[in-house]
C-alpha positions as CSV (number, residue, x, y, z in Angstrom):
1,M,0.0,0.0,0.0
2,N,1.6,3.2,-1.2
3,E,-0.9,5.9,-0.5
4,S,0.3,9.5,-0.7
5,M,0.1,11.8,2.4
6,T,-0.4,14.9,0.2
7,Y,-2.7,16.3,-2.4
8,S,-1.6,18.2,-5.4
9,V,-2.8,21.8,-5.7
10,S,-5.4,20.7,-8.2
11,E,-6.7,17.9,-6.0
12,A,-6.9,20.1,-2.9
13,A,-8.6,22.9,-4.7
14,H,-11.2,20.4,-6.1
15,I,-11.8,19.0,-2.6
16,L,-12.3,22.4,-1.1
17,G,-14.4,23.7,-4.0
18,I,-12.1,26.6,-4.8
19,G,-9.9,27.5,-7.7
20,K,-6.2,26.8,-7.9
21,G,-5.4,30.5,-7.9
22,L,-7.2,31.0,-4.6
23,L,-5.5,28.0,-3.1
24,Y,-2.1,29.3,-4.1
25,R,-3.0,32.6,-2.5
26,L,-4.0,30.9,0.7
27,V,-0.8,29.0,0.7
28,N,1.2,32.2,0.1
29,E,-0.7,33.9,3.0
30,R,0.0,30.8,5.1
31,E,-3.7,30.1,5.6
32,I,-3.1,26.6,4.4
33,P,0.0,24.6,5.2
34,A,2.0,23.4,2.2
35,L,5.3,21.9,1.2
36,K,7.3,23.2,-1.7
37,L,9.2,20.5,-3.5
38,G,11.9,21.7,-5.8
39,N,11.4,25.0,-7.6
40,K,7.7,24.7,-8.6
41,R,5.9,21.8,-7.1
42,V,3.6,22.5,-4.2
43,V,1.7,19.8,-2.2
44,I,-0.8,20.1,0.5
45,P,-0.8,17.6,3.4
46,K,-4.0,15.6,3.6
47,T,-4.2,16.2,7.3
48,A,-4.4,20.0,6.7
49,I,-7.4,19.6,4.4
50,S,-9.1,17.3,6.9
51,Q,-8.5,19.8,9.7
52,M,-9.9,22.7,7.6
53,I,-13.0,20.7,6.7
54,Q,-13.6,19.6,10.4
55,S,-13.1,23.2,11.6
56,A,-15.6,24.5,9.1
57,F,-18.2,22.0,10.3
58,V,-17.6,23.0,13.9
59,Q,-18.0,26.7,13.1
60,Q,-21.2,26.0,11.2
61,E,-22.7,24.1,14.1
62,R,-21.9,27.0,16.4
63,N,-23.7,29.5,14.2
């Protein structure tokens, strides 16, 4: 079993329902943790996406 621990920017954007441009902006503003691999490749830890989604659900339940 060789499951990746990260999403590509395209995958993460799709999961969050946002565009890649917005995701890159959130990464640059350090709103979403990311790893830069080499000169261009950026990946997002799956745990970061899971935590964002769980946090959003908690905030919705409070409102």
